[in-house]
C-alpha positions as CSV (number, residue, x, y, z in Angstrom):
1,M,-0.7,-13.9,15.8
2,R,1.8,-11.3,16.8
3,N,4.0,-11.9,14.7
4,Q,1.9,-11.5,11.7
5,V,-0.6,-9.1,12.5
6,L,3.0,-7.1,12.5
7,T,3.5,-8.1,9.5
8,I,0.2,-6.8,7.7
9,F,0.9,-3.5,9.3
10,T,4.2,-3.4,8.3
11,T,3.7,-3.6,5.0
12,L,1.0,-1.9,4.5
13,F,2.5,0.9,5.5
14,I,5.4,0.3,3.6
15,V,2.9,-0.6,0.4
16,I,0.7,2.6,1.4
17,D,3.9,4.8,2.4
18,P,2.7,7.8,4.1
19,L,5.8,9.7,4.2
20,G,6.2,9.6,0.8
21,I,2.8,10.8,-0.5
22,I,4.0,14.2,1.5
23,P,5.5,16.0,-1.8
24,I,2.6,14.9,-4.0
25,F,0.0,16.4,-1.8
26,L,1.9,19.3,-1.5
27,A,2.2,19.8,-5.0
28,L,-1.2,18.9,-5.3
29,A,-3.3,20.5,-2.4
30,G,-0.4,23.1,-0.9
31,H,-2.2,26.1,-3.0
32,L,-5.8,25.1,-1.4
33,S,-7.2,26.7,1.2
34,P,-6.7,24.4,5.0
35,A,-10.0,23.3,5.0
36,R,-10.2,22.8,1.3
37,R,-7.4,20.3,1.9
38,R,-8.8,18.6,5.0
39,A,-12.1,18.1,3.1
40,I,-9.7,16.6,0.7
41,M,-7.9,14.9,2.9
42,L,-10.5,13.2,4.6
43,K,-12.3,12.4,1.0
44,A,-8.9,10.4,0.0
45,A,-8.7,8.4,2.7
46,A,-12.7,7.1,3.1
47,I,-12.9,6.3,-0.2
48,A,-9.1,4.3,-0.5
49,F,-10.3,2.4,2.8
50,L,-13.2,1.1,0.9
51,V,-11.7,0.1,-2.3
52,L,-9.5,-1.9,0.4
53,C,-11.9,-2.8,2.3
54,L,-13.4,-4.4,-0.3
55,F,-10.5,-6.7,-2.1
56,I,-10.5,-7.1,1.9
57,F,-13.7,-9.0,1.8
58,L,-14.2,-9.8,-1.3
59,G,-11.4,-10.4,-3.4
60,N,-10.5,-14.2,-1.8
61,Y,-13.7,-14.8,-3.4
62,A,-12.2,-13.5,-7.1
63,L,-9.0,-16.0,-6.6
64,R,-11.7,-18.4,-6.5
65,F,-14.4,-17.6,-9.2
66,L,-10.8,-16.8,-11.2
67,G,-9.1,-20.9,-10.3
68,I,-6.4,-19.0,-9.1
69,Q,-4.8,-20.7,-6.4
70,P,-3.1,-19.3,-3.4
71,G,0.5,-20.2,-4.1
72,S,0.3,-18.6,-7.2
73,F,-0.8,-15.5,-5.9
74,S,1.4,-14.8,-3.7
75,I,4.4,-15.6,-6.1
76,A,2.9,-12.6,-8.5
77,G,2.5,-10.7,-6.1
78,G,6.2,-10.7,-4.6
79,V,7.9,-10.1,-8.0
80,L,5.0,-7.0,-7.9
81,L,6.5,-5.5,-4.8
82,F,9.8,-6.4,-5.5
83,I,9.5,-4.5,-8.5
84,A,7.2,-1.9,-6.2
85,S,10.8,-2.5,-3.8
86,I,13.0,-1.8,-6.4
87,D,11.6,1.5,-7.6
88,M,11.6,3.0,-3.6
89,L,15.1,2.1,-3.7
90,L,15.9,3.4,-6.7
91,G,13.9,7.0,-6.2
92,K,11.6,6.2,-9.3
93,P,7.9,7.5,-9.4
94,R,5.7,5.0,-8.9
95,R,5.0,3.0,-12.1
96,T,1.5,3.7,-11.5
97,K,0.0,5.7,-14.7
98,V,-1.8,9.2,-14.1
99,T,-2.6,11.0,-16.7
100,A,-2.8,14.5,-17.3
101,E,-6.3,15.2,-17.2
102,E,-6.5,13.0,-14.1
103,M,-3.7,15.5,-12.5
104,E,-6.2,18.3,-13.8
105,D,-9.4,16.8,-12.1
106,P,-10.8,19.1,-9.5
107,D,-11.7,16.2,-7.4
108,I,-7.9,15.5,-6.8
109,A,-9.2,13.1,-3.8
110,V,-10.3,10.7,-6.0
111,F,-7.8,10.7,-8.6
112,P,-5.2,10.8,-7.6
113,L,-4.6,10.6,-4.1
114,A,-7.5,7.7,-3.3
115,I,-6.8,5.6,-6.4
116,P,-3.9,4.9,-7.4
117,L,-1.6,6.8,-4.6
118,L,-3.4,5.4,-1.4
119,A,-5.2,2.2,-3.0
120,G,-3.0,1.4,-5.9
121,P,-2.4,-1.6,-7.1
122,G,0.5,-2.4,-4.6
123,A,-1.9,-2.1,-1.5
124,I,-4.1,-4.2,-3.2
125,T,-2.3,-6.7,-3.9
126,S,-0.9,-7.0,-0.8
127,V,-4.4,-7.4,1.3
128,L,-4.9,-10.2,-1.5
129,L,-1.9,-11.8,-0.5
130,F,-2.7,-12.3,3.3
131,V,-6.3,-12.7,2.3
132,G,-5.1,-15.3,-0.7
133,T,-3.4,-17.5,2.0
134,P,-5.2,-21.1,2.4
135,Q,-4.2,-20.8,6.2
136,A,-5.9,-17.7,6.9
137,A,-7.9,-17.4,10.0
138,A,-11.3,-15.8,10.5
139,W,-9.6,-12.7,12.0
140,L,-7.5,-11.7,9.7
141,K,-9.6,-10.1,7.2
142,P,-11.4,-7.8,10.5
143,V,-6.9,-7.0,11.5
144,L,-6.8,-6.2,7.8
145,A,-9.2,-3.9,7.9
146,A,-7.9,-2.4,11.4
147,A,-4.3,-2.6,9.5
148,V,-5.6,-0.4,6.6
149,L,-7.2,2.2,8.9
150,A,-4.6,2.6,11.4
151,T,-2.5,3.5,8.1
152,L,-4.5,5.7,6.5
153,L,-5.1,7.4,9.7
154,I,-1.1,7.5,9.5
155,A,-1.2,9.0,6.1
156,L,-3.9,11.7,7.0
157,L,-1.9,13.0,10.3
158,T,1.4,13.2,7.7
159,M,-0.1,15.4,4.8
160,T,-2.0,17.0,7.6
161,L,1.6,18.3,8.7
162,S,3.3,17.6,5.3
163,G,4.6,21.3,5.3
164,L,6.2,20.9,8.6
165,L,7.7,17.9,8.0
166,L,9.0,18.8,4.5
167,R,10.5,21.3,6.4
168,V,12.2,19.6,9.1
169,L,13.4,16.2,6.9
170,H,13.3,17.8,3.3
171,R,13.2,16.0,0.9
172,T,15.9,14.3,1.0
173,G,15.2,12.9,4.1
174,V,12.0,11.9,3.1
175,S,14.2,10.0,0.0
176,V,16.3,8.4,2.6
177,L,13.6,6.7,4.5
178,E,11.9,5.6,1.2
179,R,15.2,3.6,0.5
180,I,14.8,2.4,3.8
181,M,11.0,1.3,3.8
182,G,12.4,-0.2,0.1
183,I,14.6,-2.4,1.9
184,I,11.9,-4.2,4.3
185,L,9.7,-4.5,1.6
186,A,12.3,-6.2,-0.6
187,G,12.4,-8.5,1.7
188,L,9.0,-9.4,2.3
189,S,8.3,-9.8,-1.3
190,V,11.0,-12.5,-1.2
191,Q,9.1,-14.0,1.5
192,F,5.8,-14.1,0.0
193,V,7.4,-15.5,-2.8
194,Y,9.3,-18.3,-0.7
195,D,5.8,-19.0,0.6
196,G,4.0,-19.2,-2.0
197,L,6.7,-22.2,-3.6
198,L,5.8,-23.8,-0.4
199,H,2.6,-23.7,-1.1
200,L,3.1,-25.5,-4.5
201,H,5.0,-27.7,-2.9
202,L,8.2,-26.6,-6.0
203,V,10.8,-26.1,-2.6
204,L,11.2,-28.7,0.4
205,P,10.3,-26.3,3.7
206,P,13.4,-25.4,6.5
207,R,14.0,-28.2,8.5
């Protein structure tokens, strides 16, 4: 159980990427007053938490309704997370499209901070991967919600200290950390694919 909890938190931390949001947050809200920035951060984190909890507690039912086997979704999710890890390793911008209208929207807490930066496809895929496994225990959903909450609190902290962190780490430091997390995410994504193949009985279990 301890190892699974650590895997859950590590995956969500890497996918949500509280450090990677620093330069984006500064670009979007750096010119605003501290009170306004604080309100935006809290609203964005709250919306992201509600969205991810919706998938945590109802996503499994959606998979069953659509007839998607957990093994199949595990493989698909692993491939998507591997693509995300490649983007992190190569320093590419996120593939999630944000339109010019959304970037200019005065309510940046919703778009693009909450969705798709905090509660994006990677985070949604990750929580669905965990709740969709056949051996998912009863404690898994509350632990997932707690891991999401902890990661979003870290994101709140990094946004609060974004100016200081960017001055200390510089863009190079943030980039190096993102690449390290990309390597870890690549390993986790391959493990998801392997687990999916096991569930579909397409490979033999390790001896």
